[in-house]
N, C-alpha and C positions, 0 to 999 in steps of 0.2 A: 803467939810469940810475933813481937813487932818486927817486921821486915823492911818497911818502907816509910819514908815520910814525903808527903805531898806538900808543896809551898804555893801559896798564891804568890803573885810578882808584885804588883802595883800596891804601895802602902804597906807591905809586908816585908819585902827584901829591898826593893827600890822606893825611894821617898819620892813618890810620883807628885803629890800635892804641893811639895816644896819646890819641885821643878817648874810646875805650872805657874805657882805663885811668884817665883823669881822670873820666869819668861814674860809674866804681866808686868812686872814692876819695870823690867828692862824696856819693854816695849811702850809702856805708859810714859815712862820718861822722855820719849822723843815728842809726845804730844804736849808735855810740860814744857820742853825746850822751844817748841814751835809756837804753842798757843797760850802757855802759862796756865793750862789746865792742871787740876789737882789729880795726881796719879792714881791715888786710893778711890777717887769718886768715878774716874773714868773706868778702872778696872771693874768696878761693881756694875756699872752701866753696860759694859761690854759682856760680862758674865751673865746678866740678866737678859740681854737681847739674844745672846747666843742660846740660852736656854728655851727662849720662847720660839725663836726661828727653828731650832733643832727639832722641837716637839711638834712642829707644823708639817714636816716633811713626810712623804708616803712611807720612807723607809725607816720611820722613828720606831715602829713596833719591832722591826727585825734587829735595829741597834739596841734596844732594850733585851731583847731575848739573847744576843751574843755578847752583851755587856760593853757597850761603847758609848763614852759619855760625851756630852756636847763639847767639852775642852779638848778632847782628842780629835774631834772633827775640826777644831781650830789649827790642827798641825799636822793631822795625818793625811797620807795620799790615797789609801785605800787601793792599792794596785793589785788586788787580789781577783781570784777567779769567779767566784760566784756573782750571780747577775745583780743581786742586792748591792754588792760592793761596787760594781760598774755604776749603778746609780749614784751612790755616794761620791765615787770618784768625780763624777760629772758635775754634782751638786756643790761639793765643799769649796771650790775657789770662790763662787759666788756668795755662799754662806759666809766665809770668812770675811769678805769685803764688806758684807752687808752688816754683819755683826759689829765691826769695828766702825763703820760709817754710822750706825744707828747710836752706838754708844757715844761717839762723838757729838752727834746731833743733841743728845740730852744734855751734853755739857754746852751747848750752845754754839757749836761749831759745825758748819754745813760744808764738807769738804770731802767729797767722795774720791778723790785722787790721794788724799792723804790717808783716808780709811784703807784705801788698797795698800798703800805703802805700810802701814801698820800691820794689816793683815799678812803681808808678805814677810815682816821681819819677826812676827811672833814665832813662826815655826823654827826659824834659824836661832832664835834665842833659846827656845825650847830644847833643840838639839845640842847647844852649847853647854847645857845645865843639867847633866844627869846626876842625881844624888842617891848614894847608896848609904843605908842606915849604918851607924859605925859598928853595929853587933853583927852585921850580915856574914862577912867573910869569916870572922872568928867562929861564928856558930857552924857555917857550912864546912869549914876546915875540920872541925871536931866530928862532924856527923858522916863525912863522905866514905870514910872506911868501915863503918859500922852499919850503915843502912843503904838501901837503894833510895835514890832521891829523885823526884818527879816534880817539875814545874808545871803547875795547872793554872792557866791564866785566861780570863775572859778577853776578848777583844779581836780586832782584825789581824791576821797574821802578818800582813806587811807592816803594820805599826808596831806590833808587840816585838817583832823581829828587829825594827829599827831601834827600839830601846834596848835590846839585847846587843846590838851592834855598837852602840855607844857606851855600852858597859860590858865589854867583851870577857871581863874577868869571871862573871857570873855563869856563862854557859857551859863551861868544863865540869862544873859541879854535878850536873844532871844527866842521869841515865836516859830521861826522856823528857821532851818538852811538849805539853798539850796545849792548843790554843783553841779556844771555843769556836772561833770563825773558821777553822779548818774542819772541825767536827760537825758543825751546823747547828749546835745548841750550846748555850752557856751555863754556867753556874747560876741558880741553883738546880738546875736539871740534873736528876740523879743518873741518868744515862752517860753524862760527860765522866762522873765518877767511876762509874761501872766501866767505861772505856779504859780509863787510867788503870785500873785494877788489871784489866786483861793484859793491858800492855806488859806489865810486869809479873804477870802469872800469879796474882794475888788473890787471896780471900779477904773479904771486907775487914775482918778483925785483925788483919796483918799490916794495916796502914792507918797512918794518923794524918789528919789534914790540919794544917797551920795556915790561918789567914786573919785579916783584918776586918772583913766584912761580914756582919751578922747574916745578912740577907742573901748573901751569895755563897761564900765560902762555908760558912757554919750550917746554914739551912741545907744547902746541898749535901753536905757530908752526913748531916742528920738523916736526910731521906734516903741516902744510899747506905745508911747503917754502918758508917765509918766514924770512928772516934775524932773528935775536934778539939783544936786548941785556938781559942780567939785571942789574937794579939792585940790588946786595947791599950795602944801607946799613949792615947790622948784622953784616957779616963772618960769614955763616952759613956753614957747611960745604957744599961743593957734593955733589949725590948724582949718580945715573948719568945724570940729564939734562943734556947740555951745550949751554950757549948758544953763539951765534957769538961773543959779546963779553960780557965781564963789566966792570961799572963800579960804583963806590961813591957816585958824586955825579952829578947830571944834567948838570953842567957838562963831564963826561968823554965825553959824547955828541959834542961838536963835533969832536975829532979823528978819531973814527970817520966822522962824515959827511964830512969832507974827503976820505977814501979813495975815496968814490963819486964825486966830483966829476972 
């Protein structure tokens, strides 16, 4: 019998990609106003610089294991306990400034002070722009009295809790919130899923994992022997990881849940 549903956070319930995109647009507009730079081109240049810089840091393998992407590094503070987070906390102010300054350089503008200014305004813009999918609350409302709900998210506890603070309506739906940075390993490590099962005193066949990422949410659930639902909102091609179910909208969960009754 199905007793609980585990939900991923970013790009499953929260539309993180849209928040990041709009924060980039708002920040790059400042460069357009000052220097006439094309905002789209600057965004691409900053994203590329950020990816390259981020992968050069000694904490990069840790961020991959916990699941913290380069664009989270552009706005997170990482005020967490672990030593690796301390290293990130020390590094990210310079990382942000460098990513934006290098992006400007690629556009032919050499202005480190303005790079710093953009680096500081991006986090402010990101915090102002939380987006929740239109089907999120309707779905959680319908599920909350029937199932235990657990939020299973990769990332820095400080940053994931910031996302939850700016969308406070989400938190009350969940019996437990599990953040990989607290646990010490991220999805797809099966031990994180086993930890989630233990928190709710469940067997693996009593839970269902819903997430947008085949390589973390679905692969991890598969490894832990938990049935999985891949929410593929943007019609991505499937890879070698096979979910138990595939949906394109959260409302499609309900016919699946009927099968378990």
